[in-house]
C-alpha positions in Angstrom: 70.3 83.6 102.5 69.5 81.7 99.3 72.6 80.1 97.8 71.6 81.1 94.3 71.6 84.8 95.3 75.0 84.4 96.9 76.3 82.7 93.7 74.8 85.4 91.6 76.6 88.1 93.6 79.9 86.1 93.5 79.8 85.7 89.7 78.9 89.3 89.1 81.7 90.3 91.5 84.2 88.3 89.5 83.0 90.0 86.3 83.4 93.5 87.8 86.7 92.4 89.2 88.0 91.6 85.8 87.2 95.1 84.7 88.8 96.6 87.8 91.9 94.6 87.0 92.2 95.9 83.5 91.7 99.5 84.6 94.4 99.0 87.2 96.8 97.4 84.7 96.6 100.4 82.5 97.3 102.7 85.5 100.2 100.4 86.6 101.7 100.5 83.1 101.8 104.3 83.1 103.2 104.4 86.7 105.8 101.7 86.1 107.6 103.5 83.3 107.1 107.1 84.2 106.4 107.3 88.0 103.2 109.2 87.2 100.3 108.4 89.5 97.3 109.4 87.3 94.5 110.6 89.5 92.5 111.4 86.4 92.5 107.7 85.3 88.9 107.0 86.2 87.7 110.3 84.8 89.4 109.6 81.5 87.5 106.3 81.3 84.2 108.2 82.1 85.1 110.6 79.3 85.3 107.6 77.0 81.8 106.6 78.1 80.5 110.1 77.3 82.2 110.0 73.9 80.4 106.6 73.3 77.1 108.3 74.3 77.9 111.2 71.9 78.5 108.7 69.1 75.3 107.0 69.9 73.1 110.1 70.2 74.5 111.9 67.1 75.3 109.0 64.7 73.2 106.2 66.2 76.4 104.2 66.6 76.2 101.4 69.2 78.9 101.7 71.9 80.3 98.2 70.9 80.8 99.4 67.4 82.4 102.7 68.4 84.7 101.2 71.0 87.6 100.5 68.6 87.4 104.1 67.2 87.3 105.6 70.6 90.3 103.5 71.7 92.3 104.9 68.7 91.1 108.4 69.5 92.3 108.0 73.1 95.7 106.6 72.0 96.2 109.8 70.0 95.0 111.9 73.0 97.5 110.1 75.2 100.3 111.0 72.8 99.3 114.7 72.8 98.8 114.9 76.6 102.1 113.2 77.2 104.0 115.4 74.8 102.7 118.8 75.9 101.7 118.2 79.6 103.0 115.0 81.2 106.6 114.9 79.9 107.5 118.5 81.1 106.4 117.6 84.6 108.1 114.2 84.9 111.4 115.6 86.2 109.7 117.9 88.7 108.8 115.1 91.1 105.7 113.1 92.1 103.9 116.1 93.5 104.0 117.9 90.2 102.5 114.9 88.4 99.8 114.6 91.0 98.9 118.2 90.6 98.8 117.9 86.9 96.5 114.9 86.9 94.2 116.5 89.5 94.0 119.4 87.1 92.9 116.9 84.4 90.2 115.8 86.7 88.7 119.3 87.1 89.0 120.0 83.4 87.3 116.7 82.4 84.5 116.9 84.9 83.7 120.5 84.1 84.0 119.9 80.4 81.5 117.1 80.7 79.2 119.4 82.7 79.4 122.0 80.1 78.9 119.6 77.2 76.4 117.2 78.6 75.0 118.8 81.8 74.7 117.1 85.1 71.7 114.9 84.5 71.9 111.1 84.8 72.4 109.5 81.4 71.9 105.9 80.4 73.4 104.5 77.1 71.6 101.5 75.6 73.5 98.9 73.6 72.6 96.0 71.4 73.0 93.8 74.5 71.0 95.9 76.9 68.3 94.0 78.9 69.6 90.7 77.5 70.8 88.0 80.0 72.5 84.7 79.7 70.7 82.2 81.9 72.6 79.3 83.4 70.5 77.4 85.9 69.7 79.9 88.6 72.3 82.4 87.3 71.2 85.3 85.2 74.2 87.1 83.7 73.8 90.4 81.8 75.3 90.0 78.4 76.7 93.6 78.6 78.7 92.9 81.8 79.7 89.4 80.5 81.0 90.9 77.3 82.9 93.6 79.1 84.5 91.2 81.6 85.6 88.7 79.0 87.0 91.4 76.9 88.9 92.8 79.9 90.4 89.4 80.6 91.4 89.0 77.0 93.0 92.5 76.9 94.8 91.7 80.1 96.2 88.6 78.6 97.2 90.5 75.4 99.0 93.1 77.6 100.8 90.4 79.4 102.0 89.0 76.1 103.2 92.4 74.9 105.1 93.0 78.1 106.7 89.5 78.3 107.3 88.6 74.7 107.9 91.7 72.6 110.9 94.1 72.3 108.7 96.9 73.6 107.7 94.9 76.6 111.4 94.2 77.4 112.1 97.9 77.2 109.2 98.6 79.6 110.5 96.1 82.1 114.0 97.4 81.7 112.9 100.9 82.6 110.8 99.6 85.5 113.8 97.8 87.0 116.4 100.5 86.4 115.7 103.6 84.4 119.3 104.8 84.3 120.8 101.5 83.3 118.1 101.2 80.6 119.1 104.6 79.2 122.7 103.6 79.1 121.8 100.5 77.2 120.1 102.6 74.5 116.5 102.2 75.5 114.6 105.3 74.2 113.1 106.3 77.5 110.9 109.1 76.3 109.4 107.1 73.4 108.6 104.1 75.6 107.0 106.4 78.2 104.9 108.1 75.6 103.6 104.8 74.1 102.9 103.4 77.6 100.8 106.5 78.4 99.0 106.3 75.1 98.4 102.6 75.5 97.0 103.1 79.0 94.5 105.7 77.7 93.6 103.5 74.7 92.7 100.7 77.1 90.4 103.1 78.9 89.0 104.3 75.6 88.1 100.7 74.8 86.9 99.6 78.2 84.6 102.6 78.8 82.3 102.0 75.9 82.2 98.2 76.5 80.9 98.7 80.1 78.9 101.9 79.6 75.6 100.1 79.6 76.2 98.9 83.2 76.3 102.4 84.6 74.3 105.5 84.8 76.6 108.3 83.7 77.4 111.3 85.9 80.3 113.7 85.5 81.9 112.9 88.8 81.7 109.1 88.7 85.4 108.8 87.7 86.6 109.2 91.2 85.2 105.8 92.2 87.1 104.0 89.4 90.3 105.8 90.3 90.1 104.9 94.0 89.3 101.3 93.2 92.2 101.1 90.8 94.5 102.5 93.5 93.1 99.9 96.0 93.8 97.0 93.5 97.2 98.4 92.7 98.3 98.5 96.4 96.5 95.2 97.2 98.1 93.2 94.4 101.6 94.8 94.7 102.6 97.8 92.6 104.0 96.6 89.3 103.0 92.9 89.9 101.0 91.9 86.8 99.6 88.6 88.2 99.0 90.2 91.6 97.0 93.0 90.0 94.8 90.5 88.1 94.1 88.4 91.2 93.6 91.5 93.4 91.1 92.9 90.9 89.0 89.7 91.0 89.2 89.6 94.8 88.1 93.2 95.2 85.2 92.6 92.8 84.1 89.6 94.8 84.4 91.4 98.1 82.5 94.4 96.7 79.7 92.2 95.4 79.3 90.1 98.5 79.6 93.2 100.7 76.8 94.9 98.9 74.7 91.7 99.2 75.2 91.2 102.9 75.5 94.8 104.1 73.7 96.9 101.5 75.1 99.2 98.8 76.5 102.0 101.0 78.2 99.8 103.6 79.2 97.2 101.1 81.0 99.8 99.0 83.2 100.6 102.1 84.5 97.0 102.3 87.3 97.5 99.6 88.5 100.6 101.5 88.7 98.6 104.7 90.8 96.0 102.9 93.1 98.8 101.7 93.6 99.9 105.3 94.4 96.4 106.5 96.8 95.8 103.6 98.7 99.0 104.3 98.9 98.0 108.0 100.0 94.4 107.6 101.2 94.0 104.0 102.4 97.5 102.8 104.1 95.9 99.7 100.9 94.2 98.7 99.5 90.8 99.0 101.8 89.5 96.2 104.7 91.9 96.6 106.0 94.6 94.4 107.9 94.1 91.1 
């Protein structure tokens, strides 16, 4: 196979991997402070994509311009969902949280069906059909912009968690929730902000990558499953591990699709998950 084709698949895999890593980091942030495994994570990002489509179709607003507004909207949505739905279930166990977020999945998917129908939708942006050519490489500007932004947001999130008072509170709750409460850490407020931040990241990421996908109401499941794979592969709560795992999964998916075709190639990340669970159940880099 031509080396240029392989290099093209490798670079695009890295770009998608950066996006997978950011989506997983937002899921990990929520899980670390609240113990909530959000099965609606991918569907919430798809909802952000449809909001970007709505802003484009009604107001003519390019998704890149509406992304910041949608992120703020999703931050507010996160606060509301946490206050009225998530918080009351946190003390009821993992199963209650799983049932709640699965309920979110059905509400989001059926809401999208009612509002937009089941037809395939493509959303153009100012960067659609524009490529950056580097030798034999042809990189879509839309994917390049999304992946670079994802890396930047990942770095910003790392700074927040490592260098700010809020980040120290998050890490304290992650290590020992009871001890953190005894030390005066406002558990409920930290959890609410973490949930809202997680959704805000989805609200920002969705519009930035919407041009790369054809929208369907049920496509969120793929993003959720990939985020779970990256989370387990990198080690739950391991920030660096999640970033590296996201890049690896992106590369594996890209090369798998190149060598084995789209359907079989898409199975490769799931095969990796099985191997990790068998031989490295705490993840490639260990849990934090």
